[in-house]
C-alpha positions, -999 to 999 in steps of 0.1 A, spaced: -359 68 281 -322 64 284 -298 66 255 -286 34 238 -250 35 227 -243 23 192 -213 24 169 -219 40 135 -217 5 120 -242 -9 145 -267 19 138 -264 13 100 -270 -25 106 -301 -18 127 -314 7 101 -309 -19 73 -328 -45 93 -356 -20 100 -359 -11 63 -360 -47 53 -387 -55 79 -409 -25 68 -405 -29 30 -403 -66 25 -412 -88 55 -443 -67 65 -457 -70 29 -449 -107 26 -467 -115 59 -497 -94 48 -498 -115 16 -495 -147 36 -524 -137 58 -546 -129 28 -537 -162 12 -546 -181 44 -579 -162 47 -589 -174 13 -587 -210 25 -619 -205 45 -626 -214 82 -601 -194 103 -607 -212 135 -589 -243 123 -565 -227 99 -528 -233 109 -514 -212 81 -535 -182 92 -523 -187 129 -487 -189 118 -489 -159 96 -506 -138 123 -479 -149 148 -451 -139 123 -469 -106 118 -469 -100 155 -432 -108 157 -423 -85 128 -444 -56 143 -428 -61 177 -393 -61 162 -401 -29 141 -412 -11 173 -381 -23 192 -357 -11 164 -375 22 161 -373 27 198 -336 19 199 -327 41 170 -347 70 183 -329 69 216 -295 60 201 -263 78 208 -243 70 177 -206 70 182 -181 69 153 -149 54 166 -128 72 140 -137 106 155 -129 96 191 -100 113 209 -98 95 242 -60 99 245 -53 62 245 -79 53 270 -103 24 265 -138 38 258 -170 27 241 -163 18 204 -125 15 209 -107 -16 196 -84 -31 223 -55 -56 217 -50 -78 248 -26 -105 259 -37 -131 284 -9 -132 309 -10 -169 318 -11 -183 283 3 -155 262 -27 -157 239 -34 -125 221 -69 -113 213 -85 -82 199 -120 -69 209 -141 -39 200 -164 -26 227 -199 -21 212 -235 -18 222 -256 -48 233 -273 -52 199 -240 -53 180 -221 -78 202 -209 -108 183 -180 -129 195 -174 -143 161 -165 -108 150 -146 -101 183 -172 -75 193 -181 -75 230 -210 -57 246 -203 -27 268 -221 -46 296 -199 -77 294 -174 -84 322 -144 -79 300 -156 -46 286 -165 -33 321 -130 -42 333 -113 -25 303 -132 8 303 -108 36 314 -76 15 311 -45 25 290 -19 5 271 3 -14 296 -24 -17 323 -33 -52 336 -69 -61 342 -85 -90 360 -116 -104 345 -139 -128 363 -145 -157 339 -164 -190 346 -130 -207 351 -118 -180 375 -101 -147 373 -81 -142 341 -56 -114 338 -50 -95 306 -25 -68 297 -37 -40 274 -13 -40 245 -29 -13 223 -60 9 222 -72 20 187 -101 40 175 -110 26 141 
């Protein structure tokens, strides 16, 4: 199994979700199944079917999280020394050349990506274009509207 890159924050977030699923959600669904069973005939019991389906989802998610965490390569951005180069977990300040719009992204693992928090997946087109670049470099990113060019303003490891 290949390693899954995660930032320290992303790994903690997954561990928190796993703990919640194992300690709270799993017990709640077991109680819901027991309650539905007490209503009698299981062949026509919608509550039972829904509870079993939820249990299946929870167990699948637990297995998924355990697999990812067991093969995770956890990277703390604060300990990186990439000499100003854009690498996984770095935070990059960009300026779009055409509009002058400035944006900041952190390059994170697939499970951590969230555009609302300006966190882009390592597999995204913009992250792939940025990896290995330095401040002052210009990168072209294929977007749905065509190629957009960005200048790397700053690279930080926070």
